[in-house]
C-alpha positions as CSV (number, residue, x, y, z in Angstrom):
1,M,5.8,-7.4,-12.1
2,P,4.1,-6.3,-11.6
3,A,5.7,-5.6,-17.4
4,R,12.0,-5.0,-20.6
5,L,14.6,-2.0,-24.1
6,P,14.8,-2.6,-28.7
7,I,11.0,-2.7,-28.2
8,A,11.6,-6.1,-26.8
9,L,13.8,-4.6,-24.2
10,L,11.2,-2.0,-23.4
11,D,8.7,-4.8,-22.9
12,H,11.2,-6.6,-20.7
13,R,11.2,-3.5,-18.4
14,L,7.5,-3.1,-18.4
15,S,6.9,-6.7,-17.6
16,R,8.6,-6.1,-14.2
17,W,5.7,-4.0,-12.9
18,V,3.6,-6.4,-10.7
19,P,0.0,-5.7,-11.8
20,C,-2.7,-5.7,-9.1
21,L,-4.3,-8.7,-10.7
22,A,-5.4,-11.3,-8.2
23,L,-4.1,-9.2,-5.3
24,A,-6.9,-6.8,-6.0
25,L,-9.4,-9.5,-5.4
26,L,-8.4,-9.5,-1.8
27,S,-9.6,-5.9,-1.4
28,G,-11.8,-5.0,-4.4
29,C,-11.3,-2.2,-6.9
30,S,-13.2,1.0,-7.4
31,S,-14.8,-0.4,-10.5
32,V,-16.9,-3.5,-10.5
33,G,-16.1,-4.0,-14.2
34,Y,-12.4,-3.8,-13.5
35,Y,-12.7,-6.2,-10.5
36,S,-14.6,-8.6,-12.7
37,Q,-12.0,-8.7,-15.5
38,L,-9.2,-9.2,-13.0
39,G,-11.0,-12.2,-11.5
40,S,-11.9,-13.8,-14.8
41,G,-8.5,-13.2,-16.4
42,Q,-6.6,-14.6,-13.5
43,M,-9.0,-17.6,-13.3
44,K,-8.5,-18.4,-17.0
45,L,-4.8,-18.3,-16.6
46,L,-4.9,-20.6,-13.6
47,M,-7.2,-23.0,-15.4
48,A,-4.7,-23.2,-18.3
49,R,-1.9,-24.4,-16.1
50,E,-0.3,-27.9,-16.6
51,P,2.8,-29.4,-15.0
52,V,5.9,-28.7,-17.1
53,A,7.2,-32.2,-16.4
54,E,4.1,-33.6,-18.2
55,V,4.6,-31.4,-21.2
56,V,8.3,-32.2,-21.4
57,A,7.5,-36.0,-21.2
58,D,4.8,-35.9,-23.9
59,P,6.2,-36.9,-27.3
60,S,3.1,-35.5,-29.0
61,R,3.9,-31.9,-27.9
62,D,6.1,-29.6,-30.0
63,A,9.8,-30.6,-29.7
64,G,11.0,-27.0,-29.5
65,L,8.5,-26.2,-26.7
66,R,9.6,-29.3,-24.7
67,Q,13.3,-28.4,-25.1
68,R,12.8,-24.8,-23.9
69,L,10.7,-25.9,-21.0
70,A,13.2,-28.5,-20.0
71,L,16.0,-25.8,-19.9
72,A,13.7,-23.5,-17.9
73,Q,13.3,-26.2,-15.3
74,Q,17.0,-26.4,-14.9
75,A,17.0,-22.7,-14.3
76,R,14.1,-23.1,-11.9
77,A,16.0,-25.8,-9.9
78,F,19.1,-23.5,-9.9
79,A,17.1,-20.6,-8.5
80,S,16.3,-22.5,-5.3
81,A,19.4,-24.6,-5.0
82,E,22.0,-21.9,-5.7
83,L,20.3,-18.6,-5.2
84,G,18.2,-19.4,-2.1
85,L,14.9,-18.5,-3.8
86,P,11.5,-20.1,-2.9
87,D,11.2,-23.8,-3.6
88,N,7.5,-24.1,-4.6
89,E,5.4,-24.9,-7.7
90,S,5.8,-21.5,-9.3
91,Y,7.4,-21.8,-12.7
92,R,7.1,-25.5,-12.6
93,L,3.8,-25.1,-14.4
94,Y,3.1,-24.0,-18.0
95,S,0.2,-22.0,-19.4
96,D,-0.4,-21.5,-23.2
97,I,-2.3,-18.2,-23.2
98,Q,-2.5,-17.9,-27.0
99,R,-1.7,-14.2,-27.1
100,P,1.5,-12.2,-27.1
101,Y,0.9,-10.5,-23.7
102,V,-0.7,-11.7,-20.6
103,V,-1.9,-8.2,-19.6
104,W,-1.7,-4.7,-20.9
105,N,-0.8,-2.0,-18.3
106,V,-2.2,1.5,-18.7
107,F,0.1,4.3,-17.3
108,A,-1.2,7.9,-16.9
109,T,0.0,11.3,-15.8
110,A,-1.4,14.8,-15.9
111,E,-0.5,16.7,-19.1
112,L,2.1,18.8,-17.3
113,S,3.4,16.4,-14.6
114,L,5.5,13.3,-14.3
115,Q,3.6,12.1,-11.2
116,P,1.8,8.9,-12.1
117,L,-1.9,8.2,-11.5
118,T,-1.6,5.6,-8.8
119,H,-3.9,2.8,-7.7
120,C,-3.5,1.3,-4.2
121,F,-4.2,-2.1,-2.9
122,P,-3.4,-4.0,0.3
123,I,-0.3,-6.3,0.0
124,A,0.8,-4.9,-3.3
125,G,0.6,-1.3,-2.1
126,C,0.3,1.6,-4.6
127,V,1.2,1.0,-8.3
128,A,1.4,3.4,-11.2
129,Y,-0.8,1.6,-13.7
130,R,-3.9,-0.6,-14.1
131,G,-3.6,-4.0,-15.7
132,Y,-6.1,-5.4,-18.2
133,Y,-6.2,-9.0,-19.5
134,R,-7.8,-7.8,-22.8
135,E,-6.0,-5.3,-25.0
136,A,-9.4,-3.8,-26.0
137,D,-10.2,-3.1,-22.4
138,A,-6.8,-1.3,-21.9
139,K,-7.4,0.8,-25.0
140,A,-10.9,1.7,-23.7
141,E,-9.4,2.8,-20.4
142,A,-6.7,4.8,-22.3
143,R,-9.4,6.6,-24.3
144,R,-11.3,7.5,-21.1
145,L,-8.1,8.9,-19.5
146,K,-7.1,10.8,-22.7
147,A,-10.6,12.4,-22.8
148,Q,-9.8,13.7,-19.3
149,G,-6.7,15.4,-20.6
150,Q,-4.2,12.8,-19.2
151,D,-1.0,11.6,-20.9
152,V,-1.5,7.8,-21.4
153,Y,0.8,4.9,-22.4
154,I,-0.1,1.2,-22.8
155,G,2.6,-1.4,-22.2
156,G,2.2,-5.0,-23.1
157,V,3.3,-7.4,-20.3
158,E,4.7,-10.9,-21.0
159,A,4.9,-12.0,-17.3
160,Y,3.9,-11.0,-13.8
161,S,4.2,-12.2,-10.2
162,T,1.3,-12.8,-7.8
163,L,3.9,-12.6,-5.0
164,G,3.3,-16.2,-4.0
165,W,-0.5,-16.1,-3.7
166,F,-0.7,-18.5,-6.6
167,D,1.7,-20.9,-8.2
168,D,2.8,-18.7,-11.1
169,P,3.3,-20.5,-14.4
170,I,5.7,-20.1,-17.2
171,L,3.6,-18.4,-19.8
172,S,3.7,-19.0,-23.5
173,S,4.3,-15.2,-23.9
174,M,7.6,-15.6,-21.9
175,L,8.9,-18.0,-24.5
176,R,9.2,-15.2,-27.0
177,W,12.4,-14.4,-25.1
178,D,15.8,-16.2,-25.4
179,D,16.8,-18.8,-22.8
180,Q,18.9,-16.4,-20.7
181,R,16.2,-13.8,-20.4
182,L,13.7,-16.5,-19.5
183,A,15.9,-17.8,-16.7
184,E,16.6,-14.3,-15.4
185,T,12.9,-13.5,-15.3
186,I,12.2,-16.6,-13.2
187,F,15.0,-15.4,-10.8
188,H,13.5,-11.9,-10.7
189,E,9.9,-13.0,-10.1
190,L,10.9,-15.5,-7.4
191,A,12.9,-12.7,-5.7
192,H,9.6,-10.8,-5.4
193,Q,8.1,-13.9,-3.8
194,R,11.1,-14.1,-1.4
195,Y,10.5,-10.4,-0.3
196,Y,8.2,-7.6,-1.3
197,L,7.8,-4.2,0.4
198,P,4.3,-2.8,-0.3
199,G,4.3,0.7,-1.8
200,D,8.1,1.0,-2.7
201,T,8.4,0.1,-6.3
202,A,12.0,1.4,-6.7
203,F,13.2,-0.7,-3.7
204,N,11.3,-3.9,-4.9
205,E,12.4,-3.7,-8.5
206,S,16.0,-2.7,-7.8
207,Y,16.3,-5.6,-5.3
208,A,14.8,-8.1,-7.7
209,S,16.8,-6.7,-10.6
210,F,20.0,-7.3,-8.7
211,V,18.9,-10.9,-8.0
212,E,18.2,-11.3,-11.7
213,Q,21.5,-9.9,-12.8
214,E,23.7,-11.7,-10.3
215,G,21.7,-14.8,-10.7
216,G,21.9,-14.5,-14.4
217,R,25.7,-14.1,-14.2
218,R,26.0,-17.2,-12.0
219,W,23.7,-19.1,-14.4
220,R,25.9,-18.3,-17.3
221,V,28.9,-19.6,-15.3
222,F,27.0,-22.7,-14.4
223,R,26.2,-23.3,-18.1
224,A,29.8,-22.5,-19.1
225,L,28.5,-19.6,-21.3
226,P,30.4,-16.4,-22.0
227,A,29.5,-13.2,-20.2
228,E,26.7,-11.0,-21.5
229,D,27.7,-8.8,-24.4
230,A,29.1,-5.7,-22.9
231,G,28.1,-3.6,-25.9
232,Q,24.5,-4.4,-25.5
233,V,24.6,-3.8,-21.7
234,G,26.2,-0.4,-22.3
235,R,23.8,0.7,-25.0
236,R,20.8,-0.2,-22.7
237,A,22.4,1.8,-19.8
238,R,23.2,4.7,-22.1
239,F,19.7,4.8,-23.5
240,T,18.2,4.7,-20.0
241,R,20.4,7.5,-18.9
242,L,19.2,9.7,-21.9
243,I,15.6,9.1,-20.7
244,L,16.4,9.8,-17.1
245,D,18.2,13.0,-18.0
246,S,15.2,14.1,-20.1
247,R,12.8,13.3,-17.3
248,A,14.9,15.4,-14.9
249,R,14.7,18.4,-17.2
250,L,10.9,17.9,-17.6
251,E,10.5,17.8,-13.8
252,K,12.4,21.1,-13.5
253,L,10.3,22.6,-16.3
254,Y,7.0,21.6,-14.7
255,A,8.1,23.0,-11.4
256,S,9.1,26.3,-12.9
257,G,5.7,28.0,-12.5
258,Q,5.5,29.2,-16.1
259,P,2.2,29.6,-17.9
260,A,0.6,26.4,-19.2
261,D,1.3,27.3,-22.9
262,A,5.0,27.9,-22.2
263,L,5.1,24.5,-20.4
264,R,3.5,22.8,-23.3
265,A,6.0,24.3,-25.7
266,G,8.9,23.4,-23.4
267,K,7.6,19.8,-23.2
268,A,7.4,19.4,-26.9
269,A,10.9,20.9,-27.3
270,E,12.3,18.5,-24.7
271,F,10.9,15.4,-26.5
272,E,12.6,16.7,-29.7
273,R,15.8,17.2,-27.8
274,L,15.6,13.6,-26.5
275,R,15.2,12.3,-30.0
276,R,18.0,14.4,-31.3
277,E,20.4,13.3,-28.5
278,Y,19.5,9.7,-29.1
279,R,20.2,9.9,-32.8
280,D,23.5,11.5,-32.1
281,V,24.5,8.8,-29.6
282,R,23.3,6.1,-32.0
283,D,25.3,7.4,-35.0
284,R,28.4,8.6,-33.1
285,E,28.9,6.0,-30.3
286,W,27.0,2.9,-31.6
287,G,28.1,3.0,-35.3
288,G,24.5,3.4,-36.4
289,K,23.1,0.5,-34.5
290,A,19.5,1.3,-33.8
291,P,18.0,-1.0,-31.2
292,F,15.6,1.7,-29.8
293,D,14.6,3.6,-33.0
294,A,11.0,2.4,-33.0
295,W,10.4,3.5,-29.4
296,I,12.1,6.9,-29.7
297,E,10.3,7.8,-33.0
298,A,6.9,6.8,-31.8
299,P,4.6,9.4,-30.2
300,M,6.0,10.6,-26.9
301,N,4.4,11.8,-23.6
302,N,5.0,11.9,-19.9
303,A,3.4,8.5,-19.2
304,K,5.8,6.8,-21.6
305,L,8.7,7.8,-19.4
306,L,7.4,6.4,-16.1
307,P,8.9,2.9,-16.0
308,F,12.5,4.1,-16.6
309,G,15.0,4.1,-13.8
310,L,12.9,2.3,-11.2
311,Y,14.4,-1.1,-12.0
312,D,18.0,0.2,-11.8
313,Q,17.9,3.0,-9.2
314,W,19.2,1.0,-6.2
315,V,20.9,-2.0,-7.9
316,P,24.4,-0.8,-6.9
317,A,23.2,-0.6,-3.3
318,F,22.0,-4.1,-3.3
319,A,25.2,-5.2,-4.9
320,T,27.1,-3.6,-2.0
321,L,24.8,-5.4,0.4
322,H,25.5,-8.7,-1.3
323,R,29.3,-8.1,-1.0
324,Q,28.9,-7.1,2.6
325,V,27.7,-10.6,3.4
326,G,30.3,-12.3,1.3
327,G,27.8,-13.4,-1.4
328,N,25.8,-15.5,1.0
329,W,22.3,-15.5,-0.3
330,P,20.4,-16.4,3.0
331,A,22.3,-13.6,4.7
332,F,21.6,-11.2,1.9
333,F,17.9,-11.8,2.0
334,A,17.9,-11.3,5.8
335,R,19.6,-7.9,5.3
336,V,17.1,-7.0,2.6
337,E,14.3,-7.7,5.1
338,K,16.0,-5.5,7.7
339,L,16.3,-2.7,5.1
340,G,12.7,-3.0,4.2
341,A,11.7,-2.8,7.9
342,L,13.4,0.5,8.4
343,P,11.3,3.7,8.5
344,D,11.1,5.4,5.1
345,A,13.6,8.1,5.7
346,Q,16.1,5.8,7.4
347,R,15.7,3.2,4.6
348,Q,16.4,6.0,2.0
349,A,19.6,7.0,4.0
350,A,20.7,3.4,4.2
351,L,20.3,2.8,0.5
352,E,22.2,6.0,-0.3
353,H,25.0,4.8,2.0
354,L,25.1,1.5,0.2
355,Q,24.8,3.1,-3.2
356,A,28.1,4.9,-2.5
357,G,29.7,1.5,-2.0
358,R,29.9,1.9,1.8
359,F,28.9,-1.0,4.1
360,Y,25.9,-0.3,6.2
361,P,26.1,-1.1,9.9
362,F,23.1,-3.4,10.7
């Protein structure tokens, strides 16, 4: 996850970017200091792990913590038994990290571009951020990039996946979420462990998001809970669409060949248009409900838009694939692997085929 939208929902989205963290240790980073903080941060997290079963069984521990972890373990068992996800020690451990986020991701773009500054590693592939275990280090990196004229955004991350290289724990930062979101995050991150295609973030996150959503739906049925509030789902989708439309207009603007001063003016005008359109939707369609006000009214730049869309881009395609195999999870994962093995252009064509609701001939 290598980072969700109110601000809490935005953090939920960001938490899905799998940071390079321990994976970078297999290859090294360009900066020795960066390499060092990744190693020490990951080691501290691992050293803080303790079996969830022991926490739940200890009457001296906080009763609320024990109750939440016990329910999380039901979701963890459900993930393997009902969704075909890996059956290992990940999310059967707990780490109290004593801070609100486990890492802070720094996103950057050029002033007049939406292309992210990327960092590439074996296994994880290329990612559009650098992760820091200390907020002060992330802020220092942001200042360095801003001094170079880059647009920069820092996103706090409550959870991440090491793709099975370590037994990932439930983090205390994850317990800020409600029980449903905690369960869905476990499904999402275990999906990354089940399959991960280096270098294709949209594929990886859309696939894991589908597993999260379908797994979450089945988990609700299993617990005899009502379906997720349609209004909240719709508002989140509508807000994401506003951002994606704004991003598309900015991409067209930056490709127009206009002088830099004109591009800067157009960029500022586009961000004001986005705010204006959001307020109109909020007041006209949502009855004044304001789940995203804090995000939309905060300073805006290109880097802040980067995470949007990647988690949802191909979700309908994976839903079609799931239907194609009759909802059979092992068969679904086998087809996901076949998709991932296709050459880039062929995989894109296959996803577009599935996105349109047409079965793909494997």
